C-alpha positions in Angstrom: -14.3 -12.3 -2.0 -12.7 -9.1 -0.8 -9.4 -8.8 1.0 -7.2 -6.0 2.5 -3.5 -6.4 1.7 -0.8 -4.4 3.6 1.8 -3.1 1.2 5.4 -2.5 2.2 6.5 -1.7 -1.4 5.2 -1.8 -4.9 7.3 -4.6 -6.3 6.2 -7.0 -3.5 2.6 -6.0 -3.8 2.6 -6.5 -7.6 3.0 -10.3 -7.4 0.6 -10.7 -4.4 -2.1 -8.7 -6.1 -1.8 -10.7 -9.4 -2.1 -14.0 -7.5 -5.0 -12.9 -5.4 -6.9 -11.5 -8.4 -6.3 -14.8 -10.3 -7.8 -16.6 -7.3 -10.9 -14.5 -7.5 -10.2 -11.9 -4.7 -11.1 -8.3 -5.0 -8.0 -6.6 -3.5 -7.7 -3.4 -1.6 -4.1 -2.4 -0.8 -3.2 -0.5 2.3 0.0 1.5 2.3 0.7 2.3 6.0 4.4 2.2 7.0 5.4 4.8 9.6 8.3 2.6 10.6 10.2 3.1 7.3 13.2 5.4 7.8 14.8 7.6 6.7 11.9 9.7 5.2 13.6 9.6 1.8 13.1 5.8 1.7 9.5 6.1 2.9 8.8 8.7 0.2 10.6 6.6 -2.5 8.5 3.5 -1.7 5.3 5.5 -1.5 6.0 7.3 -4.8 6.8 4.0 -6.5 3.5 2.5 -5.4 1.7 5.6 -6.7 3.5 5.1 -10.0 2.4 1.5 -10.3 -1.2 2.6 -10.0 -1.0 4.5 -13.3 -2.5 2.4 -16.2 0.4 3.6 -18.5 2.9 2.1 -16.1 1.2 -1.1 -15.1 -2.0 -1.7 -17.1 -2.9 -5.0 -15.4 -2.9 -3.6 -11.9 -6.5 -2.7 -11.0 -6.4 -2.8 -7.2 -7.7 0.0 -5.0 -4.9 1.5 -2.9 -5.4 3.4 0.3 -2.4 5.5 1.3 -2.3 6.4 5.0 0.6 8.7 6.1 2.5 8.4 9.4 0.4 11.2 10.9 -3.0 10.0 9.9 -5.8 9.7 12.4 -5.5 5.9 12.8 -1.8 6.2 13.7 -2.3 9.0 16.1 -5.2 7.3 17.9 -3.5 3.9 18.1 0.1 4.8 19.0 0.1 8.2 20.5 -2.8 7.4 22.8 -0.7 4.5 24.2 2.2 6.8 25.0 
């Protein structure tokens, strides 16, 4: 079974992904957090997540991760159109 997991930060996602994979799920992570401020915090969390994806850092983590920045098309269509 496949599932999409919203990720707020890499340490939180790590445990969730391990449990879901153990239960037989194929996990795709979604990093989409335009609400995290200041930008330095946003960047630090995003970069930590990217680091966790490297086999040399976390060999057991084999989830697909989609990174969607605050100005991606989905965000613009959803939130700016409502303004």
